[in-house]
C-alpha positions as CSV (number, residue, x, y, z in Angstrom):
1,M,0.0,0.0,0.0
2,T,2.8,2.4,0.9
3,E,4.5,1.9,-2.4
4,S,1.4,3.2,-4.2
5,V,1.6,6.6,-2.5
6,M,3.9,9.2,-4.1
7,T,5.0,12.6,-2.9
8,L,6.0,15.3,-5.4
9,N,7.6,18.7,-4.8
10,V,6.4,20.9,-7.6
11,G,8.1,24.3,-7.6
12,G,8.4,24.2,-3.8
13,T,4.8,23.0,-3.1
14,V,4.5,19.4,-1.9
15,Y,1.7,17.2,-3.1
16,T,0.8,13.6,-2.1
17,T,-1.1,11.4,-4.5
18,T,-1.1,7.8,-5.7
19,R,0.9,6.2,-8.5
20,A,-2.4,5.2,-10.1
21,T,-3.4,8.8,-10.4
22,L,-0.2,9.8,-12.1
23,L,-0.6,6.8,-14.4
24,K,-4.1,8.0,-15.5
25,Y,-2.7,9.0,-18.8
26,P,0.3,6.7,-19.4
27,A,1.6,8.6,-22.4
28,S,1.9,11.9,-20.5
29,M,5.1,13.1,-18.8
30,L,3.7,12.3,-15.3
31,G,2.7,8.8,-16.5
32,S,6.2,8.2,-17.7
33,L,7.6,9.6,-14.4
34,A,5.4,7.3,-12.3
35,S,6.3,4.3,-14.3
36,H,10.0,5.1,-14.0
37,D,10.4,5.7,-17.7
38,L,11.9,9.1,-17.0
39,P,14.9,10.0,-14.9
40,S,13.9,11.9,-11.8
41,T,15.3,14.6,-9.5
42,R,14.7,14.5,-5.8
43,D,14.7,17.2,-3.2
44,K,16.5,17.0,0.2
45,D,13.6,15.0,1.7
46,G,13.6,12.5,-1.1
47,H,10.5,13.8,-2.8
48,L,10.3,13.7,-6.6
49,F,11.0,17.3,-7.7
50,I,9.5,19.0,-10.7
51,D,10.6,22.5,-11.5
52,R,7.2,23.9,-12.6
53,D,4.5,26.2,-11.1
54,G,3.3,24.7,-7.8
55,G,0.0,26.5,-7.7
56,A,-1.1,25.5,-11.1
57,F,-0.3,21.8,-10.4
58,K,-3.2,21.4,-8.1
59,H,-5.5,21.9,-11.1
60,V,-3.5,19.4,-13.1
61,L,-3.7,16.9,-10.3
62,N,-7.4,17.4,-9.8
63,F,-7.9,16.7,-13.5
64,L,-6.0,13.4,-13.2
65,R,-8.3,12.5,-10.3
66,S,-11.6,13.4,-11.8
67,S,-11.1,13.8,-15.6
68,Q,-12.8,17.2,-15.2
69,L,-11.4,20.7,-15.3
70,C,-12.7,22.3,-12.1
71,V,-11.5,25.9,-11.7
72,P,-13.1,28.9,-9.8
73,A,-15.5,31.2,-11.7
74,D,-13.0,34.1,-11.4
75,F,-10.0,32.0,-12.5
76,T,-7.5,34.2,-14.4
77,D,-4.5,31.9,-14.9
78,L,-5.9,29.9,-17.9
79,D,-2.9,30.7,-20.0
80,L,-0.5,29.5,-17.3
81,L,-2.6,26.3,-16.9
82,A,-2.5,25.7,-20.6
83,A,1.3,26.0,-20.6
84,E,1.5,23.5,-17.7
85,A,-0.9,21.0,-19.5
86,D,1.3,21.3,-22.6
87,F,4.5,20.7,-20.5
88,Y,3.0,17.6,-18.8
89,Q,1.6,16.5,-22.2
90,I,-1.8,15.6,-20.9
91,S,-3.8,15.7,-24.1
92,P,-7.3,15.4,-22.5
93,L,-6.5,18.4,-20.2
94,I,-5.2,20.4,-23.2
95,D,-8.6,19.7,-24.9
96,A,-10.5,20.6,-21.8
97,I,-8.8,23.9,-21.4
98,K,-9.5,24.7,-25.1
99,E,-13.2,23.9,-24.6
100,Y,-13.3,26.0,-21.4
101,R,-11.7,28.9,-23.2
102,E,-14.2,28.7,-26.1
103,G,-17.0,28.6,-23.5
104,I,-15.8,31.8,-21.9
105,L,-15.7,33.5,-25.3
106,G,-19.2,32.3,-26.0
107,R,-20.5,33.8,-22.7
108,K,-19.1,37.2,-23.4
109,G,-21.6,39.8,-24.3
110,R,-21.5,42.6,-26.9
111,L,-19.4,45.7,-26.1
112,Y,-20.6,49.1,-27.1
113,Y,-18.8,52.5,-26.7
114,L,-19.8,56.1,-26.2
115,E,-17.6,59.1,-26.4
116,I,-18.1,62.5,-24.7
117,I,-16.0,65.3,-26.3
118,E,-16.0,68.7,-24.7
119,V,-14.2,71.6,-26.2
120,R,-13.5,74.7,-24.1
121,T,-12.2,77.8,-25.8
122,G,-11.2,81.1,-24.2
123,S,-8.4,83.1,-22.6
124,T,-8.1,80.5,-19.9
125,A,-10.3,77.6,-21.2
126,T,-9.9,75.7,-18.0
127,M,-13.4,76.5,-16.7
128,P,-16.7,77.3,-18.5
129,T,-16.6,80.9,-17.4
130,S,-18.1,84.0,-19.1
131,N,-14.9,84.4,-21.2
132,S,-14.9,80.9,-22.6
133,R,-17.1,78.9,-25.0
134,V,-18.0,75.3,-24.3
135,K,-19.3,72.7,-26.7
136,T,-20.0,69.2,-25.6
137,I,-20.7,66.3,-28.0
138,L,-22.0,62.8,-27.3
139,L,-21.1,60.2,-30.0
140,G,-22.4,56.7,-30.4
141,R,-24.7,54.4,-32.3
142,K,-28.2,55.6,-32.6
143,D,-29.9,52.6,-31.0
144,V,-27.4,52.7,-28.1
145,L,-27.9,56.4,-27.6
146,L,-31.7,55.8,-27.4
147,T,-31.2,53.5,-24.4
148,L,-30.1,56.5,-22.4
149,P,-32.6,58.5,-20.3
150,P,-33.5,62.1,-21.0
151,A,-31.1,63.2,-18.2
152,V,-28.3,62.1,-20.6
153,I,-29.4,62.9,-24.1
154,G,-32.1,65.5,-23.3
155,T,-35.6,65.7,-24.7
156,D,-35.0,67.5,-28.0
157,F,-33.1,64.6,-29.6
158,I,-35.9,63.5,-32.0
159,E,-35.2,66.0,-34.7
160,R,-31.5,65.2,-34.5
161,L,-31.9,61.4,-34.5
162,C,-35.1,60.5,-36.4
163,C,-33.4,60.6,-39.8
164,R,-30.7,58.2,-38.7
165,E,-30.7,54.4,-39.1
166,P,-30.6,52.4,-35.8
167,L,-27.1,51.1,-36.4
168,E,-25.7,54.4,-37.7
169,Y,-23.1,56.2,-35.6
170,T,-24.0,59.8,-34.9
171,E,-23.4,62.7,-32.6
172,L,-25.6,64.8,-30.3
173,E,-24.7,68.2,-28.9
174,L,-25.4,68.3,-25.2
175,F,-26.4,71.5,-23.4
176,G,-26.1,72.7,-19.9
177,S,-23.3,73.1,-17.4
178,P,-21.3,71.2,-16.2
179,V,-22.8,68.7,-18.7
180,R,-19.7,66.5,-19.1
181,L,-19.5,65.8,-15.4
182,R,-23.3,65.3,-15.1
183,V,-23.5,62.9,-18.1
184,G,-20.5,61.0,-16.8
185,E,-22.2,60.4,-13.4
186,E,-25.4,59.3,-15.2
187,L,-23.5,56.8,-17.4
188,A,-21.6,55.4,-14.4
189,N,-25.0,54.8,-12.6
190,L,-26.3,53.0,-15.6
191,G,-23.5,50.5,-15.6
192,W,-21.2,52.2,-18.1
193,T,-17.4,52.1,-17.4
194,L,-15.0,54.9,-18.1
195,V,-12.2,53.3,-20.1
196,S,-10.1,56.4,-21.0
197,S,-10.0,60.1,-20.5
198,N,-7.7,62.4,-22.4
199,L,-7.0,66.1,-22.6
200,S,-5.3,67.9,-25.5
201,T,-4.5,71.6,-25.6
202,S,-3.8,74.1,-28.4
203,S,-3.4,77.9,-28.4
204,G,-3.3,80.8,-30.9
205,F,-4.0,84.5,-31.3
206,D,-7.3,86.1,-32.2
207,N,-6.6,88.6,-34.9
208,K,-10.2,89.9,-34.9
209,S,-10.1,91.0,-31.3
210,Q,-11.2,94.6,-30.7
211,V,-8.4,95.2,-28.3
212,G,-5.5,93.9,-30.3
213,M,-4.0,90.4,-30.4
214,S,-5.4,88.2,-27.7
215,L,-4.3,84.7,-26.7
216,I,-6.9,82.0,-27.3
217,I,-6.5,78.6,-25.5
218,E,-8.5,75.5,-26.5
219,H,-8.8,72.4,-24.3
220,T,-10.4,69.3,-25.7
221,F,-11.5,66.6,-23.2
222,R,-12.3,63.2,-24.6
223,D,-14.0,60.5,-22.4
224,R,-14.5,57.0,-23.7
225,W,-17.2,54.9,-22.0
226,C,-18.0,51.2,-22.5
227,R,-20.8,48.8,-21.5
228,E,-21.3,45.1,-22.1
229,F,-24.7,44.0,-23.2
230,G,-25.6,40.3,-22.7
231,L,-25.9,38.1,-25.8
232,D,-29.6,37.9,-25.3
233,E,-30.1,41.4,-23.9
234,P,-32.1,43.5,-26.3
235,I,-31.1,47.1,-27.1
236,K,-34.3,48.8,-26.3
237,A,-35.1,52.5,-26.4
238,N,-35.6,54.1,-22.9
239,P,-39.3,54.0,-22.0
240,N,-39.3,57.8,-21.6
241,H,-38.6,58.1,-25.4
242,T,-41.1,55.6,-26.7
243,M,-44.0,58.0,-27.1
244,M,-41.9,60.7,-28.8
245,L,-40.4,58.1,-31.2
246,E,-43.9,56.8,-32.1
247,E,-45.1,60.4,-32.7
248,A,-42.1,61.1,-34.9
249,S,-42.7,58.0,-37.0
250,V,-46.3,58.9,-37.8
């Protein structure tokens, strides 16, 4: 009975299993190691030593025990595990990882993006004050824009969107102050994620100024937002827009 138990030191982590488990797939490296077909290295305690990732080996060993790939729902080391499966040459595990990866890709939803572009022009341009001009634009696909509530796209969007096709990308000018901050908060509350925010600056002189040459500064803020819709999740217009859309189509 004692001879059937084997202890392995994998990258500093010690595992105890049976020879029969390691022989589950005889053509694999572990199968050859258990059947003494491969020369082995031992640590100071006499355990078989394998210079590989010790944490990942528990998933390899569990697969040998059950023939099933069992990893946590938030497992993030799939590439590492695939490399270990390849090293140990366990073909069924390689296939199981491939199938699991394809399943993950199949479960992913559809990603959609929106952009908020705000341009501030003036002698300082850092704040929307009386000596600056502010223009804010929301860009996105028409059907995605229509999922947003009036607090985001306003109530006068019909004239600007009714002539667009649902899948057509378009832009809406947003009004109010500070509209970029307000819309950003609304999007975050609706499940959108800010993926990037950039600022570019340019400057020049206003030759038409009544008081001589004056410096004009332009700041352009660009926020990019993203949201994942489920594969079966419909892209439906916000209920607050339904009546207006129906009236516009008559």
